[in-house]
C-alpha positions in Angstrom: 124.6 126.9 75.9 126.3 128.2 78.9 127.6 126.5 81.7 128.8 128.1 85.0 132.0 127.8 86.2 131.4 125.2 89.3 129.3 122.8 86.8 132.6 123.0 84.5 134.6 122.3 87.2 132.6 118.9 88.3 132.7 118.1 84.5 136.3 118.1 84.4 137.0 116.6 87.5 134.5 113.4 85.5 136.7 114.1 82.8 139.4 113.0 84.6 138.2 110.4 86.2 136.6 108.1 83.6 138.4 109.5 80.4 142.1 109.5 81.8 142.5 107.9 85.2 140.1 105.0 84.7 140.6 105.1 80.9 139.8 102.0 78.7 142.0 100.9 75.8 141.2 102.5 72.8 142.1 100.0 70.5 141.5 96.2 70.5 145.3 95.3 71.0 145.7 98.4 73.5 146.7 97.8 77.1 145.8 100.3 80.1 147.4 99.8 83.4 148.1 101.9 86.0 152.2 101.6 87.2 153.3 103.3 90.0 151.6 106.9 89.9 150.6 107.3 86.6 148.1 105.5 84.0 149.4 104.7 80.6 148.3 103.3 77.2 150.5 100.8 75.1 150.2 99.5 71.9 152.2 96.9 70.4 151.6 98.2 66.6 150.6 101.7 65.0 148.3 103.3 67.2 148.6 105.5 70.4 150.8 105.1 73.4 151.2 107.3 76.4 150.8 108.5 79.3 146.7 109.4 80.2 147.3 110.9 83.6 149.2 110.8 86.7 149.0 112.0 90.3 152.4 113.4 91.1 154.3 116.0 93.2 157.5 117.7 93.5 159.2 114.6 95.1 157.5 112.1 92.9 157.7 113.1 89.3 161.3 112.8 88.4 161.1 109.3 89.5 158.0 108.8 87.7 159.3 110.2 84.2 162.4 108.3 85.0 160.4 105.0 85.0 158.6 105.9 81.7 162.0 107.0 80.1 163.1 103.0 81.1 160.1 101.9 79.6 160.5 103.1 76.3 163.9 102.1 76.4 163.2 98.7 77.2 160.2 98.1 75.3 161.6 100.0 72.3 158.5 102.1 71.8 159.0 103.9 68.9 156.1 106.8 69.5 155.3 107.6 73.0 153.2 110.8 74.0 152.7 112.4 77.8 149.7 114.1 77.3 149.9 117.0 79.6 147.0 119.0 81.0 147.4 122.6 82.8 145.6 121.5 86.0 148.1 118.7 86.3 150.5 118.6 89.2 153.1 119.7 90.2 152.8 123.0 88.7 156.3 122.8 86.4 155.8 119.2 85.0 156.1 120.4 81.7 159.4 121.6 82.5 160.6 118.4 83.9 159.2 116.4 81.1 161.6 118.7 78.6 164.5 118.1 80.8 164.1 114.2 80.6 163.9 114.4 76.6 160.3 115.0 75.5 159.4 117.7 73.5 156.1 119.7 73.6 153.8 120.0 70.5 151.2 122.9 70.1 148.8 123.2 72.8 145.1 122.0 72.2 142.1 123.5 73.9 140.2 120.8 75.7 136.4 121.9 75.4 133.3 120.2 76.2 129.6 120.5 74.8 126.1 119.3 75.9 125.3 116.5 73.2 121.2 117.5 73.5 121.6 120.8 72.6 124.3 120.3 70.2 121.9 117.5 68.4 119.7 120.0 67.9 121.7 122.3 65.7 119.8 123.2 62.4 122.1 122.6 59.3 122.1 121.4 56.1 124.9 120.0 53.9 126.2 122.6 51.0 124.7 122.1 47.8 126.0 119.2 46.6 127.6 117.6 49.5 126.6 114.0 50.9 127.6 112.3 54.1 128.9 108.9 53.5 129.6 106.5 56.6 132.8 104.8 57.0 131.9 101.2 57.1 135.4 99.5 55.4 138.8 99.9 54.1 137.7 101.8 51.5 135.8 104.3 53.4 139.0 104.4 55.7 141.1 105.5 52.5 139.2 108.2 52.0 139.1 109.6 55.2 143.0 109.7 55.0 143.4 111.4 51.7 141.2 114.1 53.2 143.4 114.4 56.4 146.5 114.2 54.3 144.9 117.7 52.2 143.2 119.0 55.4 146.4 119.0 57.4 149.4 118.6 55.1 150.6 115.1 56.7 150.1 111.3 56.1 149.2 109.3 58.8 149.7 105.4 58.5 149.5 105.1 62.4 146.2 107.1 62.5 144.8 104.4 59.4 145.4 101.5 61.2 144.4 102.6 64.5 140.8 103.9 62.7 140.6 100.8 60.4 141.1 98.5 63.5 138.3 100.0 65.3 136.0 100.0 62.3 136.8 96.3 61.9 136.8 95.1 65.4 135.1 97.7 67.7 132.4 99.0 65.1 130.0 99.7 68.3 132.8 102.3 69.3 133.5 104.4 66.4 131.0 106.3 63.9 133.6 107.9 61.1 131.9 110.1 58.2 133.4 111.6 54.8 131.9 114.6 53.2 131.5 113.7 49.7 131.1 116.1 46.7 129.9 113.8 44.1 133.2 111.1 43.7 135.7 113.5 45.6 136.1 113.4 49.6 136.1 116.9 50.7 136.1 116.6 54.9 136.1 113.6 57.3 135.8 113.2 60.8 134.7 110.5 63.8 133.5 110.1 66.9 134.8 107.5 69.5 131.9 106.2 71.8 133.0 103.5 74.4 129.9 101.6 76.0 129.0 103.2 79.4 130.7 106.9 79.1 129.7 109.7 79.6 131.7 111.6 77.1 131.8 110.9 73.3 135.3 112.2 71.8 135.4 114.0 68.3 138.1 113.8 66.3 139.1 114.8 62.4 136.8 117.5 61.1 139.8 117.8 58.5 138.2 120.2 55.8 140.0 120.1 52.0 141.2 123.7 51.9 139.0 124.5 49.0 136.3 123.8 50.9 136.5 125.6 54.1 134.0 128.3 54.8 131.1 126.6 53.4 129.8 125.0 56.5 130.8 121.6 56.4 132.5 121.5 59.7 129.8 122.5 61.6 127.8 119.9 59.7 129.9 117.2 60.7 129.5 118.2 64.8 125.9 118.2 64.2 125.9 114.8 62.6 128.0 113.5 65.7 126.5 115.2 68.4 122.5 113.6 66.8 124.9 109.5 67.0 126.2 110.3 70.5 122.9 111.4 71.8 121.2 108.4 70.1 123.1 106.5 73.0 122.5 108.8 75.6 126.0 110.4 76.6 125.5 113.7 77.9 128.8 115.1 76.7 131.2 116.0 73.4 134.9 116.4 74.0 137.4 118.0 71.6 141.2 118.6 71.9 140.6 121.9 69.6 143.2 123.1 67.8 143.8 127.5 67.3 141.3 127.0 63.9 138.8 124.8 65.4 138.2 126.5 68.9 136.3 129.7 67.4 134.1 127.6 65.6 133.2 125.4 68.5 133.1 128.5 70.8 130.3 129.6 68.0 128.8 126.3 68.5 128.2 126.7 72.4 131.2 124.7 73.6 132.8 125.6 76.4 136.7 125.5 77.7 138.0 123.0 80.2 141.1 123.3 80.0 144.8 123.3 77.8 146.5 120.3 77.0 149.6 119.8 75.5 151.2 116.5 73.9 154.9 115.9 74.9 156.3 113.4 72.7 159.3 111.3 73.5 162.3 112.2 71.4 165.0 110.5 72.9 
């Protein structure tokens, strides 16, 4: 897959408009609202709260950051992320966030792929590996067991987020666990909001003992086929340093870089 630079810029603009500025809540209890010059999502319980999009400049940035800090304090938000993209303005927005008490986490690469092409990938499961759809709490727990081994940490908030979607919004999520016999060895999900042009690929963590056997590629192709069935033209990934080269070999293109700035006050 090759997308020229002009087309990539257009795709990025659509992504900004549809998935950030006009974003829909990603959980049943979440609320997305435009407040001042930012768009933020808030969730009363476990799950993701933070800034999705902003329209700032040198004169307005500090006041808008201060307003979000005040919101966090007033509402006792336990975890809040300002999701900063490299093309966001002003150019020193990251430095202003750090000065206000936000702490950057490792950068991720925003990547996009053409669903129709990725759905045609010829991939067979490694011998002894089968795919199990996640449709209940037991399946979500299998996913979390894999994630803990793959990423070295437990994430109870993620468990509640995925379980809530599986239970309350099954039309918006398709999750899968790769099983080696009775052992989960990899897991991933694709989030597909009705009417969207972008399906988000999340997870993809594989047990270290099972890496290098094509399971990650298998899960990408599997989710691409699900998105293609719904007519969604693009797949989007916030890729880690480990995932980026694999995705590039599969045909994904880079739209930019995003850095999670977490509130540490």
